[in-house]
C-alpha positions as CSV (number, residue, x, y, z in Angstrom):
1,M,-13.6,65.5,-4.3
2,K,-17.3,65.6,-5.3
3,I,-18.2,65.3,-8.9
4,N,-21.6,65.4,-10.6
5,M,-22.5,61.8,-11.7
6,R,-24.7,62.9,-14.7
7,K,-23.9,65.7,-17.0
8,R,-26.1,66.8,-19.8
9,F,-23.4,66.7,-22.4
10,E,-19.8,67.6,-22.4
11,A,-18.2,67.9,-25.8
12,Q,-14.5,67.3,-25.8
13,M,-13.5,68.2,-29.3
14,T,-10.6,66.3,-30.7
15,I,-8.4,67.0,-33.7
16,G,-10.4,65.8,-36.7
17,G,-13.6,65.4,-34.6
18,T,-16.9,66.7,-36.0
19,P,-19.2,68.9,-33.9
20,I,-22.7,67.4,-33.7
21,E,-24.2,70.4,-35.4
22,E,-21.9,69.8,-38.4
23,I,-22.4,66.1,-38.9
24,K,-23.3,65.3,-42.5
25,I,-26.3,63.0,-42.4
26,P,-27.3,61.3,-45.7
27,T,-30.7,62.4,-47.0
28,K,-31.0,60.0,-50.0
29,S,-31.6,56.9,-48.0
30,R,-34.8,55.0,-47.4
31,D,-33.5,53.7,-44.1
32,E,-35.2,54.9,-40.9
33,F,-32.0,55.8,-39.1
34,P,-30.8,58.9,-41.0
35,P,-34.1,60.8,-40.2
36,Y,-33.7,59.8,-36.6
37,L,-30.1,61.1,-36.5
38,K,-31.3,64.3,-38.2
39,A,-34.0,64.7,-35.5
40,M,-31.3,64.2,-32.8
41,Q,-29.2,66.8,-34.4
42,Y,-32.1,69.2,-34.5
43,I,-32.8,68.6,-30.8
44,Y,-29.2,69.1,-29.9
45,C,-29.0,72.4,-31.8
46,N,-32.3,73.8,-30.5
47,E,-31.7,75.2,-27.1
48,E,-35.3,75.5,-26.0
49,L,-36.2,72.0,-27.1
50,S,-33.1,70.4,-25.6
51,E,-33.6,72.3,-22.3
52,K,-37.1,70.8,-22.0
53,I,-35.8,67.3,-22.7
54,Y,-32.8,67.6,-20.4
55,S,-35.1,68.8,-17.6
56,L,-37.2,65.7,-18.0
57,L,-34.1,63.4,-18.1
58,E,-32.7,65.0,-15.0
59,D,-36.0,64.6,-13.2
60,K,-36.1,60.9,-14.1
61,I,-32.5,59.9,-13.9
62,C,-30.8,62.2,-11.5
63,K,-33.6,63.1,-9.0
64,G,-32.9,61.8,-5.5
65,K,-29.4,60.5,-6.3
66,K,-26.2,61.7,-4.7
67,K,-24.1,64.0,-6.7
68,T,-21.0,62.0,-6.0
69,G,-19.6,58.8,-7.6
70,R,-18.0,57.6,-10.7
71,P,-19.0,59.3,-13.9
72,G,-21.2,57.2,-16.2
73,M,-22.9,58.1,-19.4
74,N,-24.1,61.6,-19.8
75,L,-27.8,62.4,-20.3
76,W,-27.3,63.0,-24.1
77,E,-25.7,59.5,-24.6
78,I,-28.6,57.8,-22.6
79,F,-31.2,59.8,-24.6
80,V,-29.6,59.1,-28.0
81,L,-29.1,55.3,-27.3
82,A,-32.6,54.9,-25.9
83,G,-34.0,56.6,-29.0
84,T,-31.8,54.5,-31.3
85,R,-33.1,51.3,-29.7
86,L,-36.7,52.4,-30.3
87,C,-36.1,53.8,-33.8
88,L,-34.4,50.6,-35.1
89,N,-36.5,48.3,-32.9
90,I,-33.4,46.5,-31.8
91,N,-32.3,44.5,-28.8
92,Y,-29.4,45.4,-26.5
93,D,-26.9,43.2,-28.3
94,R,-27.5,45.1,-31.5
95,L,-27.5,48.4,-29.7
96,H,-24.2,47.5,-28.2
97,W,-22.8,46.8,-31.7
98,V,-24.1,50.1,-33.3
99,A,-23.0,52.2,-30.3
100,N,-19.4,50.9,-30.7
101,Y,-19.2,50.6,-34.5
102,D,-21.6,52.9,-36.3
103,E,-19.6,56.0,-37.2
104,L,-22.6,58.4,-37.6
105,L,-24.2,57.3,-34.3
106,R,-20.8,57.6,-32.5
107,K,-20.5,61.2,-33.9
108,M,-24.0,61.9,-32.7
109,L,-23.1,60.6,-29.2
110,G,-20.1,62.8,-29.2
111,V,-17.7,59.9,-28.6
112,H,-16.1,59.4,-32.1
113,H,-12.4,59.9,-32.4
114,P,-11.2,59.6,-36.0
115,I,-7.8,58.0,-35.0
116,K,-8.2,56.3,-31.6
117,G,-11.8,55.3,-32.1
118,G,-13.1,57.0,-29.0
119,K,-15.1,55.8,-26.1
120,E,-16.1,52.1,-26.1
121,Y,-19.3,51.1,-24.4
122,E,-19.7,47.9,-22.4
123,Y,-22.8,45.9,-22.9
124,Q,-24.0,46.1,-19.3
125,N,-23.3,49.8,-19.1
126,I,-25.7,50.4,-22.1
127,V,-28.4,48.1,-20.6
128,D,-28.2,49.7,-17.1
129,N,-28.3,53.2,-18.4
130,V,-30.9,52.9,-21.2
131,K,-33.3,51.1,-18.9
132,L,-33.4,54.2,-16.7
133,L,-35.8,55.7,-19.2
134,D,-39.2,54.2,-18.7
135,D,-42.2,54.3,-21.1
136,Q,-43.8,57.2,-19.3
137,T,-40.7,59.4,-19.6
138,L,-40.2,58.4,-23.3
139,R,-43.8,59.3,-24.0
140,Q,-43.3,62.7,-22.3
141,I,-40.2,63.3,-24.4
142,N,-42.1,62.2,-27.5
143,E,-44.9,64.8,-26.8
144,I,-42.3,67.6,-26.5
145,I,-40.7,66.5,-29.8
146,V,-44.1,66.3,-31.6
147,E,-45.0,69.7,-30.3
148,A,-41.7,71.1,-31.6
149,G,-42.4,69.5,-34.9
150,H,-45.7,71.2,-35.2
151,G,-43.8,74.5,-34.8
152,V,-41.5,73.6,-37.7
153,L,-43.9,72.1,-40.2
154,K,-47.2,73.3,-41.6
155,K,-49.8,71.5,-43.6
156,K,-50.5,72.6,-47.2
157,R,-54.0,72.5,-48.6
158,D,-53.3,69.3,-50.5
159,G,-52.4,67.6,-47.1
160,S,-48.6,67.5,-47.6
161,L,-46.2,69.1,-45.2
162,T,-43.8,71.9,-45.7
163,Y,-41.4,73.9,-43.5
164,K,-42.6,77.1,-42.0
165,N,-40.7,80.2,-43.1
């Protein structure tokens, strides 16, 4: 039986689970992580933006590889974990910790289960998958996200930013 090794994202909703678009992210925090999670939520919910990013990820991660084998992380998990590592400026040991124990991150990854805990990531699995995204690909993704941000925000006369209507 042939299976696709890398899927974009396959949500398997469980009883008590929270869909990514409904995750409540705290806004009254000075920490850098909530805005990152909010950005990931926006990307996930915006079909046009997520399509551009998934296309880049597929080109980088899936191109030239056989479509058979054991399933690994999906593209969404790789993308979110790579972004988490950069956002928090953390090493793989810390990324392993937050991937397994930070509830908001696990909800964003789509692996949180309120009772069973959900998927558990092995350290080496995280390293092997996150390293698939090189600097050039991350820069391309960043350009796509910045371009999308310009479509959402506009500059006021005083130099501050506001949302476009």
